[in-house]
C-alpha positions as CSV (number, residue, x, y, z in Angstrom):
1,M,-46.4,-2.2,4.5
2,R,-43.6,-2.3,7.1
3,V,-42.6,-5.8,6.1
4,A,-42.3,-4.8,2.4
5,S,-40.2,-1.8,3.5
6,L,-38.0,-4.0,5.7
7,V,-37.5,-6.5,2.9
8,C,-36.6,-3.7,0.4
9,S,-34.1,-2.3,2.9
10,L,-32.6,-5.7,3.5
11,G,-32.2,-6.3,-0.2
12,I,-30.4,-3.0,-0.7
13,A,-28.1,-3.8,2.2
14,I,-27.3,-7.2,0.9
15,G,-26.7,-5.8,-2.6
16,A,-24.3,-3.3,-1.1
17,L,-22.3,-6.1,0.6
18,A,-22.2,-8.0,-2.6
19,T,-19.9,-5.6,-4.4
20,P,-16.9,-7.3,-5.9
21,A,-13.9,-7.6,-3.6
22,T,-11.6,-6.6,-6.5
23,S,-12.7,-3.0,-6.6
24,Q,-10.3,-0.6,-5.0
25,A,-10.5,3.1,-4.4
26,R,-7.4,5.0,-5.3
27,T,-6.8,8.5,-4.0
28,E,-4.3,10.6,-5.9
29,F,-2.9,13.7,-4.4
30,F,-0.4,16.4,-5.1
31,I,1.7,18.4,-2.7
32,N,4.0,21.5,-3.1
33,V,6.8,20.1,-0.9
34,A,9.5,18.1,-2.6
35,P,10.5,14.9,-0.8
36,P,14.0,14.8,0.7
37,A,16.7,12.8,-1.0
38,A,16.2,9.1,-0.5
39,R,18.0,7.5,2.4
40,V,20.7,5.0,1.6
41,E,19.4,1.6,2.7
42,V,21.5,-1.5,2.4
43,A,19.2,-4.2,1.1
44,P,19.4,-7.4,3.1
45,G,20.8,-10.5,1.4
46,V,18.8,-12.4,-1.2
47,R,15.6,-14.0,0.0
48,R,14.2,-16.7,-2.3
49,G,10.8,-15.9,-3.6
50,Y,10.9,-12.2,-2.6
51,L,12.1,-8.9,-4.0
52,W,13.4,-6.0,-1.9
53,S,11.3,-2.8,-2.2
54,P,13.4,0.2,-1.1
55,G,12.2,2.7,1.5
56,Y,10.5,6.0,0.5
57,W,9.3,9.3,1.9
58,R,5.6,9.3,2.8
59,W,3.6,12.5,3.2
60,N,1.7,12.4,6.5
61,G,-0.3,15.6,5.8
62,Y,2.3,17.9,7.5
63,R,5.7,16.6,6.5
64,H,7.6,13.7,4.9
65,V,8.4,10.7,7.1
66,W,10.6,7.9,6.1
67,V,9.2,4.4,5.6
68,G,11.8,1.7,5.5
69,G,12.1,-0.9,2.8
70,V,10.2,-4.2,2.8
71,W,10.3,-7.6,1.2
72,V,7.6,-8.1,-1.5
73,H,6.5,-11.6,-2.5
74,E,7.7,-12.3,-6.0
75,R,5.2,-12.7,-8.9
76,V,6.5,-14.7,-11.8
77,G,6.3,-12.8,-15.1
78,W,5.8,-9.4,-13.4
79,H,8.3,-6.8,-12.2
80,W,7.9,-4.6,-9.1
81,V,7.8,-0.8,-9.5
82,P,8.7,0.7,-6.1
83,A,6.7,3.6,-4.6
84,H,8.0,7.0,-5.7
85,W,7.3,10.7,-6.2
86,V,7.0,12.3,-9.6
87,A,7.6,16.0,-10.2
88,N,4.8,17.8,-12.0
89,G,5.8,21.4,-12.4
90,P,6.0,22.8,-8.8
91,Q,3.9,20.0,-7.5
92,W,4.8,16.4,-6.5
93,H,2.5,13.4,-7.3
94,W,2.7,10.2,-5.2
95,V,2.8,6.9,-7.0
96,P,2.4,3.8,-4.7
97,G,4.4,0.7,-5.5
98,Y,2.8,-1.7,-8.0
99,W,3.3,-4.8,-10.1
100,A,3.7,-4.4,-13.9
101,R,4.1,-6.8,-16.8
């Protein structure tokens, strides 16, 4: 009886590990505090095969903190939509950067 229980538990554990690596959890949140105006960042010179993604204000649970811009590896046939905040009435919704066709 114990062996069957162990085999069943092992099968469940292996099945849990076999979930596709492509699945991603996305948490959306809204805050009632508008982000400050974006800081002026001078984008570095052109870097072949990369796009410059400008900095943004990130909410750390208490206040906005600035995250500096970064290079994003280019994807041919796609365009980069930088991370940004969207006003929704008195609330603000965070949209992380993403690739779009």
